MIGUTOR-244328 format. One record per residue (C-alpha): x, z, y; residue in three letters. Coordinates in Angstrom, 2 decimals. Layout:
(rec (X, Z, Y), "ALA")
...
END
This chain:
(rec (50.08, 3.18, 38.58), "MET")
(rec (50.10, 5.53, 35.60), "LYS")
(rec (50.25, 9.22, 36.43), "LYS")
(rec (52.94, 11.45, 34.92), "LYS")
(rec (50.64, 14.19, 33.64), "HIS")
(rec (47.18, 14.64, 32.17), "ARG")
(rec (45.23, 17.87, 32.04), "ALA")
(rec (43.69, 18.27, 28.59), "ASN")
(rec (42.04, 21.62, 29.26), "LYS")
(rec (40.57, 23.70, 32.05), "ALA")
(rec (40.42, 27.40, 32.92), "ILE")
(rec (37.41, 28.49, 34.97), "ILE")
(rec (37.75, 31.89, 36.66), "LEU")
(rec (34.31, 33.52, 36.61), "ALA")
(rec (34.95, 37.25, 36.16), "ALA")
(rec (34.65, 38.49, 39.74), "GLY")
(rec (31.97, 40.63, 41.35), "LEU")
(rec (31.09, 37.99, 43.94), "GLY")
(rec (31.17, 40.40, 46.87), "LYS")
(rec (30.51, 37.71, 49.50), "ARG")
(rec (27.22, 36.96, 47.73), "LEU")
(rec (26.48, 40.63, 47.10), "ARG")
(rec (22.77, 40.17, 47.87), "LEU")
(rec (22.49, 37.96, 44.80), "LEU")
(rec (25.28, 38.99, 42.46), "THR")
(rec (24.19, 42.52, 41.64), "GLU")
(rec (22.16, 41.16, 38.74), "HIS")
(rec (23.58, 37.64, 38.39), "THR")
(rec (27.25, 36.56, 38.29), "PRO")
(rec (28.07, 34.29, 41.23), "LYS")
(rec (28.90, 31.25, 39.04), "PRO")
(rec (25.43, 31.52, 37.47), "LEU")
(rec (23.47, 31.54, 40.72), "ILE")
(rec (21.08, 28.58, 40.80), "VAL")
(rec (21.66, 26.10, 43.62), "VAL")
(rec (19.60, 22.92, 43.82), "ASN")
(rec (18.19, 23.51, 40.35), "GLY")
(rec (21.54, 24.10, 38.60), "LYS")
(rec (23.78, 27.08, 38.02), "ARG")
(rec (26.97, 26.73, 40.07), "ILE")
(rec (29.23, 26.64, 37.00), "ILE")
(rec (27.33, 23.82, 35.27), "GLU")
(rec (28.34, 20.95, 37.58), "PRO")
(rec (31.93, 22.16, 37.16), "ILE")
(rec (31.68, 21.95, 33.37), "ILE")
(rec (29.74, 18.70, 33.58), "GLY")
(rec (32.36, 17.19, 35.89), "GLY")
(rec (35.15, 18.17, 33.51), "LEU")
(rec (33.34, 16.62, 30.54), "ILE")
(rec (32.63, 13.49, 32.59), "GLN")
(rec (36.38, 13.19, 33.16), "ASN")
(rec (37.27, 13.65, 29.51), "GLY")
(rec (38.34, 17.29, 29.66), "VAL")
(rec (36.64, 18.83, 26.62), "ASP")
(rec (38.61, 22.05, 26.12), "GLU")
(rec (37.36, 24.65, 28.58), "ILE")
(rec (37.97, 28.38, 28.85), "TYR")
(rec (35.75, 30.55, 31.04), "VAL")
(rec (37.16, 33.92, 32.03), "VAL")
(rec (34.28, 36.40, 32.32), "VAL")
(rec (33.88, 40.03, 33.36), "GLY")
(rec (31.00, 41.00, 35.65), "HIS")
(rec (27.76, 40.72, 33.61), "LEU")
(rec (29.72, 38.84, 30.97), "LYS")
(rec (26.81, 38.67, 28.53), "GLU")
(rec (24.99, 36.24, 30.81), "GLN")
(rec (27.64, 33.59, 30.08), "PHE")
(rec (27.02, 33.68, 26.34), "GLU")
(rec (24.64, 30.70, 26.49), "TYR")
(rec (27.45, 28.34, 27.54), "LEU")
(rec (29.13, 27.66, 24.15), "PRO")
(rec (25.74, 26.74, 22.67), "GLN")
(rec (24.69, 24.62, 25.64), "LYS")
(rec (27.96, 22.67, 25.44), "TYR")
(rec (28.38, 22.73, 21.68), "GLU")
(rec (29.83, 19.21, 21.69), "GLY")
(rec (33.08, 20.46, 23.24), "ILE")
(rec (35.47, 23.35, 22.76), "LYS")
(rec (34.23, 25.98, 25.20), "LEU")
(rec (35.48, 29.54, 24.85), "GLY")
(rec (34.75, 32.74, 26.75), "LEU")
(rec (37.68, 35.05, 27.53), "ILE")
(rec (36.86, 38.60, 28.61), "GLU")
(rec (38.82, 40.14, 31.48), "ASN")
(rec (38.73, 43.95, 31.03), "PRO")
(rec (40.45, 44.48, 34.41), "PHE")
(rec (37.98, 42.70, 36.68), "TYR")
(rec (36.59, 45.87, 38.29), "LYS")
(rec (39.95, 47.28, 39.37), "THR")
(rec (42.19, 44.22, 39.82), "CYS")
(rec (42.13, 41.03, 41.84), "ASN")
(rec (41.85, 37.62, 40.20), "ASN")
(rec (45.50, 37.63, 39.12), "ILE")
(rec (44.15, 39.63, 36.17), "SER")
(rec (41.84, 36.78, 35.14), "SER")
(rec (44.58, 34.17, 34.97), "LEU")
(rec (46.92, 36.67, 33.32), "TYR")
(rec (44.34, 37.15, 30.55), "ILE")
(rec (44.09, 33.35, 30.12), "ALA")
(rec (47.85, 32.71, 30.47), "ARG")
(rec (48.28, 31.35, 26.94), "ASP")
(rec (46.27, 28.28, 27.95), "HIS")
(rec (48.41, 27.34, 30.95), "LEU")
(rec (50.15, 23.97, 31.01), "GLY")
(rec (48.61, 20.50, 31.33), "ASP")
(rec (45.54, 22.19, 32.71), "CYS")
(rec (43.17, 22.53, 35.65), "ILE")
(rec (42.46, 25.98, 37.09), "ILE")
(rec (39.12, 26.25, 38.88), "ILE")
(rec (37.34, 29.02, 40.73), "GLU")
(rec (33.94, 29.34, 39.08), "GLY")
(rec (31.96, 29.68, 42.30), "ASP")
(rec (32.68, 26.28, 43.83), "LEU")
(rec (29.92, 23.72, 44.24), "LEU")
(rec (31.46, 20.46, 43.08), "ILE")
(rec (29.85, 17.64, 45.03), "ASN")
(rec (32.13, 14.89, 43.72), "ASN")
(rec (33.21, 14.97, 40.07), "ALA")
(rec (36.03, 12.48, 40.77), "GLU")
(rec (38.17, 15.31, 42.15), "ILE")
(rec (38.39, 16.60, 38.55), "LEU")
(rec (40.12, 13.45, 37.31), "ASN")
(rec (42.69, 14.91, 34.88), "PRO")
(rec (45.56, 12.55, 35.74), "HIS")
(rec (48.14, 13.77, 38.26), "PHE")
(rec (51.75, 13.24, 39.32), "ASP")
(rec (52.72, 16.76, 40.34), "ALA")
(rec (51.35, 20.28, 40.12), "SER")
(rec (49.40, 21.46, 43.15), "GLY")
(rec (46.09, 22.27, 44.77), "TYR")
(rec (43.18, 20.15, 45.87), "CYS")
(rec (43.68, 20.10, 49.61), "SER")
(rec (42.11, 18.59, 52.69), "MET")
(rec (43.71, 17.82, 56.05), "TRP")
(rec (42.24, 19.99, 58.76), "THR")
(rec (42.87, 20.41, 62.45), "GLU")
(rec (42.14, 24.12, 62.37), "GLU")
(rec (41.06, 26.73, 59.81), "THR")
(rec (41.31, 30.44, 59.02), "ASP")
(rec (41.70, 29.67, 55.30), "GLU")
(rec (45.01, 29.24, 53.45), "TRP")
(rec (46.88, 26.35, 55.08), "LEU")
(rec (49.81, 24.42, 53.61), "GLN")
(rec (52.57, 22.51, 55.38), "THR")
(rec (54.33, 19.68, 53.57), "ILE")
(rec (57.77, 18.16, 54.12), "GLY")
(rec (58.81, 14.52, 54.33), "HIS")
(rec (59.08, 14.41, 50.53), "ASP")
(rec (55.43, 15.46, 50.17), "GLY")
(rec (56.33, 18.84, 48.68), "VAL")
(rec (54.62, 21.95, 50.03), "VAL")
(rec (57.18, 23.71, 52.22), "SER")
(rec (55.12, 26.70, 53.38), "SER")
(rec (51.68, 28.27, 53.29), "CYS")
(rec (49.85, 30.57, 55.70), "SER")
(rec (47.26, 33.03, 54.41), "ARG")
(rec (45.61, 33.26, 57.85), "ILE")
(rec (45.27, 29.54, 58.45), "GLY")
(rec (46.39, 27.67, 61.51), "GLY")
(rec (46.28, 24.17, 62.92), "LYS")
(rec (47.10, 20.70, 61.60), "ASN")
(rec (47.80, 21.23, 57.95), "GLY")
(rec (46.41, 20.99, 54.42), "TRP")
(rec (43.69, 23.51, 53.64), "GLN")
(rec (43.95, 24.80, 50.08), "LEU")
(rec (40.90, 24.87, 47.79), "PHE")
(rec (40.35, 26.69, 44.51), "GLY")
(rec (41.07, 23.76, 42.18), "ILE")
(rec (44.64, 23.19, 41.05), "SER")
(rec (46.47, 21.08, 38.47), "PHE")
(rec (49.46, 22.31, 36.46), "TRP")
(rec (51.90, 20.34, 34.35), "SER")
(rec (53.23, 21.71, 31.07), "LYS")
(rec (56.62, 22.84, 32.54), "PRO")
(rec (55.00, 24.45, 35.60), "ASP")
(rec (52.33, 26.07, 33.43), "GLY")
(rec (55.02, 27.65, 31.28), "GLU")
(rec (56.78, 28.98, 34.38), "LYS")
(rec (53.50, 30.25, 35.80), "LEU")
(rec (52.82, 32.17, 32.60), "LYS")
(rec (56.17, 33.96, 32.84), "ILE")
(rec (55.72, 34.68, 36.54), "HIS")
(rec (52.22, 36.08, 35.99), "LEU")
(rec (53.56, 38.43, 33.33), "GLU")
(rec (56.36, 39.57, 35.63), "GLU")
(rec (54.05, 40.09, 38.60), "ALA")
(rec (51.12, 41.71, 36.79), "PHE")
(rec (52.92, 43.77, 34.14), "LEU")
(rec (56.42, 44.48, 35.41), "ARG")
(rec (55.80, 44.63, 39.15), "ASN")
(rec (52.27, 46.02, 39.06), "GLY")
(rec (50.91, 43.39, 41.47), "ASP")
(rec (47.31, 43.90, 40.41), "THR")
(rec (45.65, 43.55, 43.81), "ASP")
(rec (46.82, 40.05, 44.70), "ILE")
(rec (45.32, 36.61, 44.15), "PHE")
(rec (46.88, 34.69, 41.30), "TRP")
(rec (47.70, 31.97, 43.85), "ASP")
(rec (50.09, 34.41, 45.53), "ASP")
(rec (52.39, 34.03, 42.53), "VAL")
(rec (53.30, 30.32, 42.92), "PRO")
(rec (52.62, 30.12, 46.67), "MET")
(rec (54.55, 33.22, 47.84), "PHE")
(rec (56.14, 35.39, 45.12), "ARG")
(rec (57.97, 32.55, 43.32), "TYR")
(rec (57.39, 29.62, 45.67), "ASN")
(rec (61.03, 28.49, 45.51), "ASN")
(rec (60.66, 27.75, 41.80), "GLU")
(rec (57.88, 25.19, 42.22), "TYR")
(rec (57.67, 21.79, 43.87), "ARG")
(rec (53.94, 21.65, 44.50), "LEU")
(rec (52.20, 18.72, 46.14), "LYS")
(rec (48.75, 18.43, 47.65), "VAL")
(rec (46.00, 16.62, 45.78), "ARG")
(rec (43.99, 15.03, 48.56), "VAL")
(rec (40.22, 15.52, 48.62), "ILE")
(rec (37.68, 14.36, 51.17), "ASN")
(rec (35.18, 16.21, 53.36), "PRO")
(rec (32.08, 17.09, 51.36), "GLY")
(rec (33.75, 16.93, 47.93), "ASP")
(rec (33.44, 20.73, 47.63), "ILE")
(rec (30.73, 22.93, 49.16), "ILE")
(rec (31.44, 26.60, 49.86), "GLU")
(rec (28.65, 29.21, 49.92), "ILE")
(rec (28.57, 32.40, 52.01), "ASP")
(rec (25.15, 34.07, 51.79), "ILE")
(rec (25.87, 37.07, 54.08), "PRO")
(rec (26.98, 34.64, 56.80), "ALA")
(rec (24.02, 32.37, 55.94), "ARG")
(rec (26.40, 29.44, 55.70), "ARG")
(rec (26.88, 26.38, 53.51), "LEU")
(rec (30.20, 24.76, 54.38), "SER")
(rec (30.85, 21.15, 53.39), "VAL")
(rec (34.11, 21.08, 55.38), "ASN")
(rec (33.19, 18.07, 57.47), "ILE")
(rec (34.60, 17.80, 60.98), "SER")
(rec (32.27, 17.70, 63.98), "ASP")
(rec (33.43, 14.16, 64.69), "LYS")
(rec (32.57, 12.91, 61.20), "GLU")
(rec (29.25, 14.77, 61.18), "MET")
(rec (28.24, 13.12, 64.46), "LYS")
(rec (29.19, 9.72, 63.05), "GLU")
(rec (27.13, 10.33, 59.89), "ARG")
(rec (24.12, 11.46, 61.93), "LEU")
(rec (24.48, 8.42, 64.17), "LYS")
(rec (24.22, 6.07, 61.19), "ASN")
(rec (21.64, 8.08, 59.25), "ALA")
(rec (18.24, 6.52, 58.58), "LYS")
(rec (15.14, 8.33, 57.45), "ALA")
(rec (13.95, 7.14, 54.01), "PRO")
(rec (10.79, 5.06, 53.98), "GLU")
(rec (7.80, 6.78, 52.45), "LYS")
(rec (6.09, 4.73, 49.77), "LYS")
(rec (2.34, 5.26, 49.84), "LEU")
(rec (-0.43, 3.98, 47.60), "SER")
(rec (-4.19, 4.15, 47.26), "GLY")
(rec (-6.17, 6.04, 49.91), "VAL")
(rec (-3.05, 7.24, 51.72), "LEU")
(rec (-1.78, 3.67, 52.08), "LYS")
(rec (-5.14, 2.57, 53.48), "LYS")
(rec (-5.23, 5.55, 55.86), "TYR")
(rec (-1.69, 4.77, 57.07), "ARG")
(rec (-2.71, 1.21, 57.94), "SER")
(rec (-5.71, 2.40, 60.00), "LEU")
(rec (-4.35, 5.45, 61.82), "VAL")
(rec (-1.36, 5.94, 64.15), "SER")
(rec (1.36, 8.53, 63.48), "ASP")
(rec (0.42, 12.18, 64.00), "SER")
(rec (3.09, 12.41, 66.69), "SER")
(rec (1.03, 9.83, 68.61), "GLU")
(rec (-2.25, 11.65, 68.16), "GLY")
(rec (-3.44, 10.09, 64.87), "ALA")
(rec (-5.70, 7.60, 66.67), "HIS")
(rec (-7.65, 4.91, 64.83), "LEU")
(rec (-6.27, 1.45, 65.46), "TYR")
(rec (-8.77, -0.87, 67.15), "ARG")
END
């Protein structure tokens, strides 16, 4: 079935100080930290390109000059850097406020997410809303939906049996236009500079949106918390046990002397005895 909307551009929020990774972000912006051989932001950009989204805006602030390689690296697409001059004194509402002219038919992405499955960036969608995953319990933002599938409430402190919100959201043209106006009202008129931009549609003006969850699966996104020494793939204990139960160690392919040695000697766990 054809979806109602298609995101033709993306806004990546990458201006923050990365306080949770403070051991690493003093000299390197969090989105540029190398994980598994790649900077965190690059699989995000690569996933967008893979899904046909070739207009990308990266909002920068902390150590902004380190992002200057991106337009050249991805010269085949339209990739622009937008400087946020408020990043030191304001929360991330300032970053989306600075990029507000690009809202509508877009994807908004936190620049410090490890994307493990590029399919979640498919640009086609039926309704505005956040990538979300059903969870039995969490201390992260948790949404409740009604019988019509529309988000009816959200808790900042989490809870049980609901849809955990992640930092990837899709916005139609009409909702993007509303969000632009609401950001201007909140940031400029009301002086709400210390809130998350998500507070605007989820709490400040929630009655003016009919958001729906965009379902993702465990492991699609990996969250990093260096001070806590934690990599979270958001997989339940039950599913993890099932995966471990069915896991098989890969066979090692040997050749030459090692292959000959392996045929003559038992495993080291058995004492490495010569076969007789």
